N, C-alpha and C positions, 0 to 999 in steps of 0.2 A: 795424483788424487783428483786434481781439476780435470785432467784429461779423461779419467775414468767416469767422472760425473757427466762430462760433456758427451762421452760415447753413449751412456745410458739414456741421456736426454734425446740424443739423435735417434737412437733405436726406438724410443717411445714415440717420437714424432713421426717416425716412418710407419710404425705399427698401427697407430691410432686411426689414420684415414682408412687403412685396410679393414680394421675392425668395424668402423662405422659403415663402410661400404658393404661389408658382409651382413651387418644388421639390417642395412637398408635393403639388401638383396632378399633377406629372409622376409621382410615386411612386404615387399612387392610380390614376392613369390606367394606369400599367404593370401594377398589380395587377389592375385591371379587365380590361385586355387579356389578362393571363395567365389570369384566371378565365374570360373569355369564350372564349379559345382552348382551355382545358382542358375546358370543358363539352361541346362537340361530341365531343371524344375519348372522354369518359365515355359519352356517348349511343351512339357508334359501337360501343364495346366491349360495351355491355350489350344492344344491339339484336339481334345474332345469337343470343344465348342465349335471349332472350325468344321470337324467332320461329323458332328452330331446328326443323327437321322431325324426326319420330321416326326412329330409326336404321333404315336400309333395308338390313338384312343378314339372314343366316340366323337362324331362330327355331325353337323347339320343343324338347321334352325330349330327343329323340334326338341333337340337335346336340352335346350334352355328350360323346358317345362318339366324335365325329370327332377324328382325330389333331390335335394342336396345331401340328405342323410337318411338313414333308416333302410329298411329292406327294399324299398323302391328306388333307392339311389343307385348309381352305377356300381359303387363298391358293394352295396347290398345285393344287387342282381348277380354280380360275379360269384357270389357264394352259393347260389341256388341253381338247381337244374332249370332248364328254360321255361317249362310250363309254370313252375312255382314262381320263378323270377317275374314272368309276365303278369302273374296274378297280383303282384305288389306294385305294378305300374298303373296308375289310374287311367292313363290314356289308352290302355289295352284291355279294358274291362269287357268290351263286346267280344273281342277275340277269345278271351278266357272263357266266357260263357259258351261260345261256339265249340271250343276245344272240349269242354266238359260234356256238352250235349253229344258230341261225336265219340266220346269215350277214348280220347287220345292223350289224356294227361299222362298216364304211365308210359305210353309209347314214346312221347316226346321227352319225358324226364329220364327215361332209361337209355335213350339213344346216345351214342357217343360221337363227338366231333361232327356236328351238323350245323347247317346254316338255316335260320328261320327268317323269312320275310314276313314281318308282323304288321298287318294293317291296323291303323289307328281306329278309334271310335268314329272319327270323321270319315274315314274311308268306308266303313260299313254304312254310315249315314247317307252316302251317295247312292246306295241301292234303295229303290222304292220299298217302303215298309212292308207292303204286301208280299213282295218278292223275297225280302229278307226273312220274313216270318215263315214263308214256305220252305226256304232253304234250311232254316234252323229246325224245322219240324221233320225234315227228311234226312235221317242219319246217313244214308248212303251218299246222297248228294253232298251233304255237309262234309263228310269224310273225304270225298273226292276233291273238293275245293281246298280244304285245309292242308291235305297232304301235298297239294300242288305248290304250297308255299314253303316246302321244306326240301333242302338239298342235302344229300348224304355226305357232305364234307364241309369243313370250315373254309369259307371263302374270305380272302383278304380284299381290301378295297382295290388293290392292284389287279386282282383276278376279275373284278367287276368291270374293268375298262372295256373289255370285249370278250364275251364268253357265252357258251351254251352249256347248260348244266341239267343233268337228269334229276328229277324230283322223286320224292317217295311215292308219288302217284304213278310213276313209270312213264312220265311224259316230260318234255324239256321246257325250260324257260330260257330267255336270253337276257343278257345285261350289257349295258354300255355306259360310258361316261369317263370322267377324269376328275382329279382333285377332290372336291366334295360334292360333285354333281353326278348322280347316277340314276338311271332309269331301268326298270325291269319290264320286259316285253313292250318297250317304247311308250308305255302309258302310265306306269306306276313309279312315282318319284321316291327316292330314299330321302326321308326327312330327318332321320337320326340314325346314323350308321355305325357299324363296327362296335356294337355294344356287346361286351363279353358276359356270358353266364357260365355256370360250372361245366356245362357240356356242349355249349353252342355259341355261335356268333349270331347276333340279331341285327337285322337291318329293318328299321321301322319305316313302313311305306304309306303313301297317302291314298292308295287305291287298291281295292281287293283284286287279286289276280284270278282270272277265270281260265280254267283249262281250255286249251285250243281244240281238243277232241276227246 
């Protein structure tokens, strides 16, 4: 009887460490599984930050003057076709007046996937008042100038780095630059670029573009 009890105790003593080892193995295995399962999650969360593309939105010093909300804000302009969107931006009121006088509101609003280089009020103010009044009173001349500001495709900032593009006037303009600094025809600077509207991309410029011929 004593021998039987001794044998059971010996077996128990031998089995107990194995059981503890097995439990310990399960625990470390669980920890390893948790670690391995959490590692990909960490990689996934950090990967987009590392490979994130630069912000593809409006840029330039004049963008700060665009209303923060309402129809004239960037979000508001994105909902309307380009002529309507421009009419809600106070800095483009002279351009809007010119577009209306030329009868181009419907033309611009109904066009698809265009780029508009939109002169600010200050850009028009660079033109002597007598000359500007003359242009605004001459529909043919006004139409020629305004359609020279419109390209029949949407242009990204990257495309502005160096390019020559046909305008609705059937003559070309050139662009160059990089980062957030671009010029059109070497004279007109983009002061607020890559502004989306429902049917166009707008680059607000500081000088009115004059057709070369």
